[in-house]
PDB file of N, CA, C and O in Angstrom, chain B, residues numbered from 101:
ATOM      1  N   MET B 101       4.467   8.460 -14.490  1.00  0.00           N
ATOM      2  CA  MET B 101       3.566   8.304 -13.079  1.00  0.00           C
ATOM      3  C   MET B 101       3.297   6.875 -13.073  1.00  0.00           C
ATOM      4  O   MET B 101       3.057   6.215 -14.085  1.00  0.00           O
ATOM      5  N   PRO B 102       3.349   6.425 -11.871  1.00  0.00           N
ATOM      6  CA  PRO B 102       3.363   4.788 -11.692  1.00  0.00           C
ATOM      7  C   PRO B 102       1.619   4.546 -12.156  1.00  0.00           C
ATOM      8  O   PRO B 102       0.848   5.488 -12.337  1.00  0.00           O
ATOM      9  N   PRO B 103       1.385   3.650 -12.238  1.00  0.00           N
ATOM     10  CA  PRO B 103      -0.238   3.054 -12.568  1.00  0.00           C
ATOM     11  C   PRO B 103      -0.726   3.416 -11.178  1.00  0.00           C
ATOM     12  O   PRO B 103      -0.158   3.195 -10.109  1.00  0.00           O
ATOM     13  N   LEU B 104      -1.815   3.975 -11.385  1.00  0.00           N
ATOM     14  CA  LEU B 104      -2.807   3.967 -10.191  1.00  0.00           C
ATOM     15  C   LEU B 104      -4.104   3.584 -10.096  1.00  0.00           C
ATOM     16  O   LEU B 104      -4.724   3.595 -11.160  1.00  0.00           O
ATOM     17  N   PRO B 105      -4.796   3.187  -8.943  1.00  0.00           N
ATOM     18  CA  PRO B 105      -5.836   2.646  -9.148  1.00  0.00           C
ATOM     19  C   PRO B 105      -7.075   3.368 -10.126  1.00  0.00           C
ATOM     20  O   PRO B 105      -6.827   4.561 -10.298  1.00  0.00           O
ATOM     21  N   LEU B 106      -8.221   2.962 -10.734  1.00  0.00           N
ATOM     22  CA  LEU B 106      -8.885   3.842 -11.618  1.00  0.00           C
ATOM     23  C   LEU B 106      -9.473   5.201 -10.966  1.00  0.00           C
ATOM     24  O   LEU B 106      -9.390   6.346 -11.410  1.00  0.00           O
ATOM     25  N   TYR B 107     -10.119   4.718  -9.724  1.00  0.00           N
ATOM     26  CA  TYR B 107     -10.905   5.792  -8.997  1.00  0.00           C
ATOM     27  C   TYR B 107      -9.919   6.922  -8.627  1.00  0.00           C
ATOM     28  O   TYR B 107     -10.353   8.074  -8.588  1.00  0.00           O
ATOM     29  N   ILE B 108      -8.281   6.606  -8.283  1.00  0.00           N
ATOM     30  CA  ILE B 108      -7.782   7.823  -8.169  1.00  0.00           C
ATOM     31  C   ILE B 108      -6.932   8.471  -9.343  1.00  0.00           C
ATOM     32  O   ILE B 108      -6.334   9.546  -9.298  1.00  0.00           O
ATOM     33  N   ARG B 109      -6.983   7.885 -10.040  1.00  0.00           N
ATOM     34  CA  ARG B 109      -6.542   8.389 -11.670  1.00  0.00           C
ATOM     35  C   ARG B 109      -7.831   9.156 -12.172  1.00  0.00           C
ATOM     36  O   ARG B 109      -7.518   9.940 -13.068  1.00  0.00           O
ATOM     37  N   LEU B 110      -9.570   9.187 -11.793  1.00  0.00           N
ATOM     38  CA  LEU B 110     -10.266   9.755 -12.062  1.00  0.00           C
ATOM     39  C   LEU B 110      -9.953  10.962 -10.982  1.00  0.00           C
ATOM     40  O   LEU B 110      -9.813  12.103 -11.422  1.00  0.00           O
ATOM     41  N   GLY B 111      -9.849  10.719  -9.634  1.00  0.00           N
ATOM     42  CA  GLY B 111     -10.099  12.200  -8.953  1.00  0.00           C
ATOM     43  C   GLY B 111      -8.811  12.773  -9.011  1.00  0.00           C
ATOM     44  O   GLY B 111      -8.698  13.852  -8.430  1.00  0.00           O
ATOM     45  N   LEU B 112      -7.813  12.313  -9.571  1.00  0.00           N
ATOM     46  CA  LEU B 112      -6.863  13.058  -9.741  1.00  0.00           C
ATOM     47  C   LEU B 112      -6.673  13.978 -11.457  1.00  0.00           C
ATOM     48  O   LEU B 112      -6.190  15.093 -11.656  1.00  0.00           O
ATOM     49  N   GLY B 113      -7.078  13.294 -12.149  1.00  0.00           N
ATOM     50  CA  GLY B 113      -7.134  13.896 -13.491  1.00  0.00           C
ATOM     51  C   GLY B 113      -7.395  15.423 -13.197  1.00  0.00           C
ATOM     52  O   GLY B 113      -6.659  16.360 -12.887  1.00  0.00           O
ATOM     53  N   PRO B 114      -8.570  15.303 -13.393  1.00  0.00           N
ATOM     54  CA  PRO B 114      -8.920  16.709 -13.600  1.00  0.00           C
ATOM     55  C   PRO B 114      -8.142  17.925 -12.808  1.00  0.00           C
ATOM     56  O   PRO B 114      -8.007  19.053 -13.283  1.00  0.00           O
ATOM     57  N   VAL B 115      -7.719  17.564 -11.692  1.00  0.00           N
ATOM     58  CA  VAL B 115      -7.046  18.641 -10.546  1.00  0.00           C
ATOM     59  C   VAL B 115      -5.629  18.342 -11.512  1.00  0.00           C
ATOM     60  O   VAL B 115      -5.289  19.468 -11.875  1.00  0.00           O
ATOM     61  N   LEU B 116      -4.881  17.572 -11.954  1.00  0.00           N
ATOM     62  CA  LEU B 116      -3.532  17.845 -12.410  1.00  0.00           C
ATOM     63  C   LEU B 116      -3.780  18.911 -13.786  1.00  0.00           C
ATOM     64  O   LEU B 116      -3.039  19.809 -14.185  1.00  0.00           O
ATOM     65  N   LEU B 117      -5.163  18.428 -14.359  1.00  0.00           N
ATOM     66  CA  LEU B 117      -5.096  19.362 -15.487  1.00  0.00           C
ATOM     67  C   LEU B 117      -5.647  20.678 -15.188  1.00  0.00           C
ATOM     68  O   LEU B 117      -5.802  21.479 -16.110  1.00  0.00           O
ATOM     69  N   GLN B 118      -6.056  21.070 -13.618  1.00  0.00           N
ATOM     70  CA  GLN B 118      -6.291  22.001 -13.913  1.00  0.00           C
ATOM     71  C   GLN B 118      -5.012  22.954 -12.736  1.00  0.00           C
ATOM     72  O   GLN B 118      -5.198  24.058 -12.223  1.00  0.00           O
ATOM     73  N   HIS B 119      -4.108  22.300 -12.635  1.00  0.00           N
ATOM     74  CA  HIS B 119      -3.023  22.401 -11.645  1.00  0.00           C
ATOM     75  C   HIS B 119      -1.684  21.954 -12.440  1.00  0.00           C
ATOM     76  O   HIS B 119      -1.085  20.879 -12.452  1.00  0.00           O
ATOM     77  N   PRO B 120      -1.438  23.205 -13.111  1.00  0.00           N
ATOM     78  CA  PRO B 120      -0.006  22.089 -14.232  1.00  0.00           C
ATOM     79  C   PRO B 120       1.235  22.353 -13.142  1.00  0.00           C
ATOM     80  O   PRO B 120       1.508  23.307 -12.413  1.00  0.00           O
ATOM     81  N   PRO B 121       1.717  21.339 -13.329  1.00  0.00           N
ATOM     82  CA  PRO B 121       3.222  21.295 -12.782  1.00  0.00           C
ATOM     83  C   PRO B 121       3.755  22.532 -12.676  1.00  0.00           C
ATOM     84  O   PRO B 121       4.908  22.674 -12.269  1.00  0.00           O
TER      85      PRO B 121
END
């Protein structure tokens, strides 16, 4: 995963954890 702005990583982190690939 490419480096993303902190606010994007904070926003997508929980979503990615709740929705496995």
